[in-house]
PDB file of N, CA, C and O in Angstrom:
ATOM      1  N   MET A   1      96.974 127.759  79.866  1.00  0.00           N
ATOM      2  CA  MET A   1      97.808 127.075  80.830  1.00  0.00           C
ATOM      3  C   MET A   1      98.104 125.668  80.308  1.00  0.00           C
ATOM      4  O   MET A   1      97.191 124.901  79.999  1.00  0.00           O
ATOM      5  N   LYS A   2      99.372 125.351  80.219  1.00  0.00           N
ATOM      6  CA  LYS A   2      99.788 124.056  79.710  1.00  0.00           C
ATOM      7  C   LYS A   2      99.951 123.055  80.848  1.00  0.00           C
ATOM      8  O   LYS A   2     100.476 123.392  81.909  1.00  0.00           O
ATOM      9  N   ARG A   3      99.507 121.847  80.626  1.00  0.00           N
ATOM     10  CA  ARG A   3      99.642 120.800  81.637  1.00  0.00           C
ATOM     11  C   ARG A   3     100.852 119.939  81.360  1.00  0.00           C
ATOM     12  O   ARG A   3     101.265 119.757  80.215  1.00  0.00           O
ATOM     13  N   SER A   4     101.408 119.416  82.433  1.00  0.00           N
ATOM     14  CA  SER A   4     102.523 118.487  82.304  1.00  0.00           C
ATOM     15  C   SER A   4     102.003 117.078  82.595  1.00  0.00           C
ATOM     16  O   SER A   4     101.435 116.812  83.654  1.00  0.00           O
ATOM     17  N   TYR A   5     102.210 116.208  81.649  1.00  0.00           N
ATOM     18  CA  TYR A   5     101.717 114.839  81.788  1.00  0.00           C
ATOM     19  C   TYR A   5     102.799 113.875  82.247  1.00  0.00           C
ATOM     20  O   TYR A   5     102.600 112.661  82.224  1.00  0.00           O
ATOM     21  N   ILE A   6     103.935 114.404  82.663  1.00  0.00           N
ATOM     22  CA  ILE A   6     105.026 113.535  83.107  1.00  0.00           C
ATOM     23  C   ILE A   6     104.629 112.765  84.361  1.00  0.00           C
ATOM     24  O   ILE A   6     104.936 111.579  84.480  1.00  0.00           O
ATOM     25  N   GLY A   7     103.948 113.424  85.298  1.00  0.00           N
ATOM     26  CA  GLY A   7     103.506 112.752  86.517  1.00  0.00           C
ATOM     27  C   GLY A   7     102.539 111.626  86.238  1.00  0.00           C
ATOM     28  O   GLY A   7     102.611 110.560  86.850  1.00  0.00           O
ATOM     29  N   VAL A   8     101.629 111.872  85.305  1.00  0.00           N
ATOM     30  CA  VAL A   8     100.656 110.838  84.944  1.00  0.00           C
ATOM     31  C   VAL A   8     101.357 109.653  84.294  1.00  0.00           C
ATOM     32  O   VAL A   8     101.026 108.499  84.568  1.00  0.00           O
ATOM     33  N   LEU A   9     102.319 109.943  83.438  1.00  0.00           N
ATOM     34  CA  LEU A   9     103.059 108.859  82.790  1.00  0.00           C
ATOM     35  C   LEU A   9     103.889 108.060  83.800  1.00  0.00           C
ATOM     36  O   LEU A   9     103.972 106.835  83.707  1.00  0.00           O
ATOM     37  N   LEU A  10     104.500 108.753  84.759  1.00  0.00           N
ATOM     38  CA  LEU A  10     105.290 108.045  85.772  1.00  0.00           C
ATOM     39  C   LEU A  10     104.403 107.175  86.662  1.00  0.00           C
ATOM     40  O   LEU A  10     104.762 106.040  86.974  1.00  0.00           O
ATOM     41  N   LEU A  11     103.259 107.696  87.066  1.00  0.00           N
ATOM     42  CA  LEU A  11     102.345 106.891  87.884  1.00  0.00           C
ATOM     43  C   LEU A  11     101.783 105.716  87.089  1.00  0.00           C
ATOM     44  O   LEU A  11     101.557 104.642  87.647  1.00  0.00           O
ATOM     45  N   SER A  12     101.558 105.910  85.800  1.00  0.00           N
ATOM     46  CA  SER A  12     101.106 104.806  84.956  1.00  0.00           C
ATOM     47  C   SER A  12     102.185 103.737  84.837  1.00  0.00           C
ATOM     48  O   SER A  12     101.882 102.544  84.827  1.00  0.00           O
ATOM     49  N   ALA A  13     103.440 104.161  84.747  1.00  0.00           N
ATOM     50  CA  ALA A  13     104.537 103.201  84.679  1.00  0.00           C
ATOM     51  C   ALA A  13     104.648 102.401  85.978  1.00  0.00           C
ATOM     52  O   ALA A  13     104.905 101.198  85.951  1.00  0.00           O
ATOM     53  N   VAL A  14     104.452 103.073  87.112  1.00  0.00           N
ATOM     54  CA  VAL A  14     104.496 102.371  88.399  1.00  0.00           C
ATOM     55  C   VAL A  14     103.348 101.363  88.491  1.00  0.00           C
ATOM     56  O   VAL A  14     103.540 100.244  88.967  1.00  0.00           O
ATOM     57  N   LEU A  15     102.165 101.754  88.041  1.00  0.00           N
ATOM     58  CA  LEU A  15     101.027 100.834  88.044  1.00  0.00           C
ATOM     59  C   LEU A  15     101.306  99.639  87.130  1.00  0.00           C
ATOM     60  O   LEU A  15     100.992  98.501  87.481  1.00  0.00           O
ATOM     61  N   PHE A  16     101.889  99.896  85.969  1.00  0.00           N
ATOM     62  CA  PHE A  16     102.237  98.825  85.043  1.00  0.00           C
ATOM     63  C   PHE A  16     103.228  97.851  85.681  1.00  0.00           C
ATOM     64  O   PHE A  16     103.089  96.636  85.542  1.00  0.00           O
ATOM     65  N   LEU A  17     104.228  98.391  86.380  1.00  0.00           N
ATOM     66  CA  LEU A  17     105.200  97.528  87.064  1.00  0.00           C
ATOM     67  C   LEU A  17     104.544  96.726  88.178  1.00  0.00           C
ATOM     68  O   LEU A  17     104.892  95.564  88.390  1.00  0.00           O
ATOM     69  N   ASN A  18     103.591  97.335  88.897  1.00  0.00           N
ATOM     70  CA  ASN A  18     102.864  96.591  89.937  1.00  0.00           C
ATOM     71  C   ASN A  18     102.104  95.415  89.341  1.00  0.00           C
ATOM     72  O   ASN A  18     102.083  94.326  89.915  1.00  0.00           O
ATOM     73  N   ILE A  19     101.487  95.636  88.202  1.00  0.00           N
ATOM     74  CA  ILE A  19     100.740  94.560  87.545  1.00  0.00           C
ATOM     75  C   ILE A  19     101.690  93.447  87.118  1.00  0.00           C
ATOM     76  O   ILE A  19     101.395  92.268  87.309  1.00  0.00           O
ATOM     77  N   ILE A  20     102.828  93.823  86.539  1.00  0.00           N
ATOM     78  CA  ILE A  20     103.803  92.818  86.097  1.00  0.00           C
ATOM     79  C   ILE A  20     104.341  92.025  87.282  1.00  0.00           C
ATOM     80  O   ILE A  20     104.419  90.798  87.223  1.00  0.00           O
ATOM     81  N   PHE A  21     104.715  92.723  88.366  1.00  0.00           N
ATOM     82  CA  PHE A  21     105.256  92.030  89.538  1.00  0.00           C
ATOM     83  C   PHE A  21     104.218  91.104  90.156  1.00  0.00           C
ATOM     84  O   PHE A  21     104.559  90.016  90.620  1.00  0.00           O
ATOM     85  N   THR A  22     102.962  91.518  90.167  1.00  0.00           N
ATOM     86  CA  THR A  22     101.905  90.670  90.729  1.00  0.00           C
ATOM     87  C   THR A  22     101.716  89.421  89.874  1.00  0.00           C
ATOM     88  O   THR A  22     101.554  88.322  90.405  1.00  0.00           O
ATOM     89  N   GLN A  23     101.736  89.585  88.558  1.00  0.00           N
ATOM     90  CA  GLN A  23     101.599  88.427  87.671  1.00  0.00           C
ATOM     91  C   GLN A  23     102.747  87.441  87.875  1.00  0.00           C
ATOM     92  O   GLN A  23     102.526  86.233  87.961  1.00  0.00           O
ATOM     93  N   TYR A  24     103.973  87.961  87.951  1.00  0.00           N
ATOM     94  CA  TYR A  24     105.123  87.087  88.184  1.00  0.00           C
ATOM     95  C   TYR A  24     105.031  86.410  89.548  1.00  0.00           C
ATOM     96  O   TYR A  24     105.389  85.241  89.687  1.00  0.00           O
ATOM     97  N   MET A  25     104.553  87.137  90.549  1.00  0.00           N
ATOM     98  CA  MET A  25     104.440  86.581  91.883  1.00  0.00           C
ATOM     99  C   MET A  25     103.458  85.397  91.889  1.00  0.00           C
ATOM    100  O   MET A  25     103.751  84.344  92.457  1.00  0.00           O
ATOM    101  N   VAL A  26     102.317  85.577  91.265  1.00  0.00           N
ATOM    102  CA  VAL A  26     101.323  84.504  91.205  1.00  0.00           C
ATOM    103  C   VAL A  26     101.864  83.328  90.396  1.00  0.00           C
ATOM    104  O   VAL A  26     101.667  82.172  90.770  1.00  0.00           O
ATOM    105  N   HIS A  27     102.537  83.617  89.303  1.00  0.00           N
ATOM    106  CA  HIS A  27     103.099  82.559  88.462  1.00  0.00           C
ATOM    107  C   HIS A  27     104.147  81.750  89.216  1.00  0.00           C
ATOM    108  O   HIS A  27     104.158  80.521  89.144  1.00  0.00           O
ATOM    109  N   GLN A  28     105.021  82.435  89.932  1.00  0.00           N
ATOM    110  CA  GLN A  28     106.062  81.743  90.675  1.00  0.00           C
ATOM    111  C   GLN A  28     105.473  80.949  91.850  1.00  0.00           C
ATOM    112  O   GLN A  28     105.978  79.880  92.193  1.00  0.00           O
ATOM    113  N   TYR A  29     104.415  81.471  92.460  1.00  0.00           N
ATOM    114  CA  TYR A  29     103.760  80.743  93.554  1.00  0.00           C
ATOM    115  C   TYR A  29     103.118  79.460  93.029  1.00  0.00           C
ATOM    116  O   TYR A  29     103.154  78.420  93.687  1.00  0.00           O
ATOM    117  N   PHE A  30     102.528  79.547  91.832  1.00  0.00           N
ATOM    118  CA  PHE A  30     101.892  78.374  91.240  1.00  0.00           C
ATOM    119  C   PHE A  30     102.916  77.269  90.996  1.00  0.00           C
ATOM    120  O   PHE A  30     102.620  76.091  91.196  1.00  0.00           O
ATOM    121  N   TYR A  31     104.127  77.647  90.561  1.00  0.00           N
ATOM    122  CA  TYR A  31     105.169  76.656  90.305  1.00  0.00           C
ATOM    123  C   TYR A  31     106.061  76.413  91.520  1.00  0.00           C
ATOM    124  O   TYR A  31     107.135  75.824  91.397  1.00  0.00           O
ATOM    125  N   GLU A  32     105.625  76.858  92.670  1.00  0.00           N
ATOM    126  CA  GLU A  32     106.249  76.605  93.967  1.00  0.00           C
ATOM    127  C   GLU A  32     107.692  77.108  94.044  1.00  0.00           C
ATOM    128  O   GLU A  32     108.538  76.471  94.671  1.00  0.00           O
ATOM    129  N   ASN A  33     107.968  78.220  93.425  1.00  0.00           N
ATOM    130  CA  ASN A  33     109.260  78.897  93.558  1.00  0.00           C
ATOM    131  C   ASN A  33     109.067  80.005  94.597  1.00  0.00           C
ATOM    132  O   ASN A  33     108.859  81.167  94.249  1.00  0.00           O
ATOM    133  N   TYR A  34     109.136  79.632  95.857  1.00  0.00           N
ATOM    134  CA  TYR A  34     108.751  80.548  96.923  1.00  0.00           C
ATOM    135  C   TYR A  34     109.747  81.682  97.125  1.00  0.00           C
ATOM    136  O   TYR A  34     109.357  82.763  97.567  1.00  0.00           O
ATOM    137  N   VAL A  35     111.003  81.467  96.820  1.00  0.00           N
ATOM    138  CA  VAL A  35     111.995  82.542  96.949  1.00  0.00           C
ATOM    139  C   VAL A  35     111.679  83.641  95.938  1.00  0.00           C
ATOM    140  O   VAL A  35     111.699  84.824  96.277  1.00  0.00           O
ATOM    141  N   ASN A  36     111.390  83.252  94.701  1.00  0.00           N
ATOM    142  CA  ASN A  36     111.034  84.232  93.687  1.00  0.00           C
ATOM    143  C   ASN A  36     109.717  84.921  94.032  1.00  0.00           C
ATOM    144  O   ASN A  36     109.540  86.106  93.751  1.00  0.00           O
ATOM    145  N   THR A  37     108.799  84.178  94.639  1.00  0.00           N
ATOM    146  CA  THR A  37     107.533  84.772  95.061  1.00  0.00           C
ATOM    147  C   THR A  37     107.781  85.879  96.076  1.00  0.00           C
ATOM    148  O   THR A  37     107.179  86.949  95.990  1.00  0.00           O
ATOM    149  N   LEU A  38     108.666  85.625  97.037  1.00  0.00           N
ATOM    150  CA  LEU A  38     108.970  86.644  98.039  1.00  0.00           C
ATOM    151  C   LEU A  38     109.701  87.839  97.435  1.00  0.00           C
ATOM    152  O   LEU A  38     109.503  88.971  97.877  1.00  0.00           O
ATOM    153  N   ILE A  39     110.541  87.602  96.434  1.00  0.00           N
ATOM    154  CA  ILE A  39     111.249  88.702  95.772  1.00  0.00           C
ATOM    155  C   ILE A  39     110.250  89.622  95.074  1.00  0.00           C
ATOM    156  O   ILE A  39     110.322  90.842  95.221  1.00  0.00           O
ATOM    157  N   PHE A  40     109.322  89.043  94.316  1.00  0.00           N
ATOM    158  CA  PHE A  40     108.352  89.873  93.604  1.00  0.00           C
ATOM    159  C   PHE A  40     107.362  90.527  94.560  1.00  0.00           C
ATOM    160  O   PHE A  40     106.873  91.624  94.288  1.00  0.00           O
ATOM    161  N   CYS A  41     107.064  89.873  95.666  1.00  0.00           N
ATOM    162  CA  CYS A  41     106.223  90.492  96.691  1.00  0.00           C
ATOM    163  C   CYS A  41     106.943  91.702  97.287  1.00  0.00           C
ATOM    164  O   CYS A  41     106.329  92.747  97.501  1.00  0.00           O
ATOM    165  N   GLY A  42     108.220  91.565  97.550  1.00  0.00           N
ATOM    166  CA  GLY A  42     109.007  92.685  98.064  1.00  0.00           C
ATOM    167  C   GLY A  42     109.072  93.831  97.072  1.00  0.00           C
ATOM    168  O   GLY A  42     109.000  94.997  97.463  1.00  0.00           O
ATOM    169  N   LEU A  43     109.206  93.512  95.795  1.00  0.00           N
ATOM    170  CA  LEU A  43     109.223  94.564  94.778  1.00  0.00           C
ATOM    171  C   LEU A  43     107.884  95.294  94.723  1.00  0.00           C
ATOM    172  O   LEU A  43     107.843  96.509  94.533  1.00  0.00           O
ATOM    173  N   ASN A  44     106.791  94.553  94.889  1.00  0.00           N
ATOM    174  CA  ASN A  44     105.472  95.192  94.933  1.00  0.00           C
ATOM    175  C   ASN A  44     105.363  96.135  96.122  1.00  0.00           C
ATOM    176  O   ASN A  44     104.811  97.229  96.004  1.00  0.00           O
ATOM    177  N   ILE A  45     105.882  95.717  97.252  1.00  0.00           N
ATOM    178  CA  ILE A  45     105.817  96.546  98.458  1.00  0.00           C
ATOM    179  C   ILE A  45     106.692  97.791  98.304  1.00  0.00           C
ATOM    180  O   ILE A  45     106.333  98.864  98.789  1.00  0.00           O
ATOM    181  N   VAL A  46     107.831  97.656  97.634  1.00  0.00           N
ATOM    182  CA  VAL A  46     108.723  98.801  97.419  1.00  0.00           C
ATOM    183  C   VAL A  46     108.101  99.811  96.458  1.00  0.00           C
ATOM    184  O   VAL A  46     108.347 101.011  96.578  1.00  0.00           O
ATOM    185  N   MET A  47     107.305  99.341  95.516  1.00  0.00           N
ATOM    186  CA  MET A  47     106.711 100.247  94.528  1.00  0.00           C
ATOM    187  C   MET A  47     105.665 101.182  95.138  1.00  0.00           C
ATOM    188  O   MET A  47     105.422 102.263  94.601  1.00  0.00           O
ATOM    189  N   PHE A  48     105.047 100.785  96.246  1.00  0.00           N
ATOM    190  CA  PHE A  48     104.020 101.635  96.847  1.00  0.00           C
ATOM    191  C   PHE A  48     104.574 102.968  97.349  1.00  0.00           C
ATOM    192  O   PHE A  48     103.996 104.006  97.027  1.00  0.00           O
ATOM    193  N   PRO A  49     105.668 102.995  98.126  1.00  0.00           N
ATOM    194  CA  PRO A  49     106.187 104.303  98.540  1.00  0.00           C
ATOM    195  C   PRO A  49     106.672 105.156  97.366  1.00  0.00           C
ATOM    196  O   PRO A  49     106.590 106.383  97.406  1.00  0.00           O
ATOM    197  N   ILE A  50     107.173 104.503  96.334  1.00  0.00           N
ATOM    198  CA  ILE A  50     107.596 105.254  95.149  1.00  0.00           C
ATOM    199  C   ILE A  50     106.397 105.927  94.499  1.00  0.00           C
ATOM    200  O   ILE A  50     106.467 107.094  94.113  1.00  0.00           O
ATOM    201  N   ALA A  51     105.301 105.196  94.379  1.00  0.00           N
ATOM    202  CA  ALA A  51     104.088 105.772  93.795  1.00  0.00           C
ATOM    203  C   ALA A  51     103.546 106.893  94.672  1.00  0.00           C
ATOM    204  O   ALA A  51     103.098 107.919  94.161  1.00  0.00           O
ATOM    205  N   PHE A  52     103.584 106.708  95.975  1.00  0.00           N
ATOM    206  CA  PHE A  52     103.095 107.736  96.894  1.00  0.00           C
ATOM    207  C   PHE A  52     103.946 109.005  96.791  1.00  0.00           C
ATOM    208  O   PHE A  52     103.417 110.116  96.794  1.00  0.00           O
ATOM    209  N   PHE A  53     105.267 108.828  96.700  1.00  0.00           N
ATOM    210  CA  PHE A  53     106.164 109.971  96.552  1.00  0.00           C
ATOM    211  C   PHE A  53     105.899 110.708  95.231  1.00  0.00           C
ATOM    212  O   PHE A  53     105.850 111.938  95.208  1.00  0.00           O
ATOM    213  N   LEU A  54     105.730 109.971  94.149  1.00  0.00           N
ATOM    214  CA  LEU A  54     105.444 110.597  92.856  1.00  0.00           C
ATOM    215  C   LEU A  54     104.116 111.332  92.875  1.00  0.00           C
ATOM    216  O   LEU A  54     103.993 112.413  92.299  1.00  0.00           O
ATOM    217  N   TYR A  55     103.122 110.751  93.536  1.00  0.00           N
ATOM    218  CA  TYR A  55     101.810 111.403  93.619  1.00  0.00           C
ATOM    219  C   TYR A  55     101.903 112.719  94.394  1.00  0.00           C
ATOM    220  O   TYR A  55     101.356 113.734  93.964  1.00  0.00           O
ATOM    221  N   LYS A  56     102.588 112.700  95.523  1.00  0.00           N
ATOM    222  CA  LYS A  56     102.727 113.919  96.318  1.00  0.00           C
ATOM    223  C   LYS A  56     103.517 114.979  95.551  1.00  0.00           C
ATOM    224  O   LYS A  56     103.188 116.163  95.610  1.00  0.00           O
ATOM    225  N   LYS A  57     104.546 114.560  94.842  1.00  0.00           N
ATOM    226  CA  LYS A  57     105.384 115.508  94.093  1.00  0.00           C
ATOM    227  C   LYS A  57     104.602 116.146  92.951  1.00  0.00           C
ATOM    228  O   LYS A  57     104.717 117.349  92.720  1.00  0.00           O
ATOM    229  N   THR A  58     103.806 115.347  92.231  1.00  0.00           N
ATOM    230  CA  THR A  58     103.038 115.906  91.108  1.00  0.00           C
ATOM    231  C   THR A  58     101.857 116.726  91.592  1.00  0.00           C
ATOM    232  O   THR A  58     101.405 117.631  90.891  1.00  0.00           O
ATOM    233  N   LYS A  59     101.353 116.424  92.775  1.00  0.00           N
ATOM    234  CA  LYS A  59     100.219 117.194  93.305  1.00  0.00           C
ATOM    235  C   LYS A  59     100.675 118.610  93.696  1.00  0.00           C
ATOM    236  O   LYS A  59      99.929 119.576  93.529  1.00  0.00           O
ATOM    237  N   LYS A  60     101.899 118.722  94.214  1.00  0.00           N
ATOM    238  CA  LYS A  60     102.415 120.038  94.592  1.00  0.00           C
ATOM    239  C   LYS A  60     102.740 120.897  93.364  1.00  0.00           C
ATOM    240  O   LYS A  60     102.634 122.122  93.413  1.00  0.00           O
ATOM    241  N   ALA A  61     103.128 120.262  92.288  1.00  0.00           N
ATOM    242  CA  ALA A  61     103.536 121.009  91.086  1.00  0.00           C
ATOM    243  C   ALA A  61     102.376 121.607  90.336  1.00  0.00           C
ATOM    244  O   ALA A  61     102.574 122.259  89.311  1.00  0.00           O
TER     245      ALA A  61
END
C-alpha cells in the first residue's frame, strides 16, 4: 500500500507560513507598526481554518 505525502507537505507548508506570519507580527509590533501587526495577526487567524480543512480532507483519504 502506497502512502500519499501530499497532505503532510501541505500541512507542513501551513505550519511554516504560521511561523513566518508570527515572526513578522512580533517584529512589526516591536517597531510599533500596528496596522501591519493586525494584518499578520489576521493572516495567522485565516491559516487555522485552512489547516483544519486540509487535516480533515487528508484524514478521510
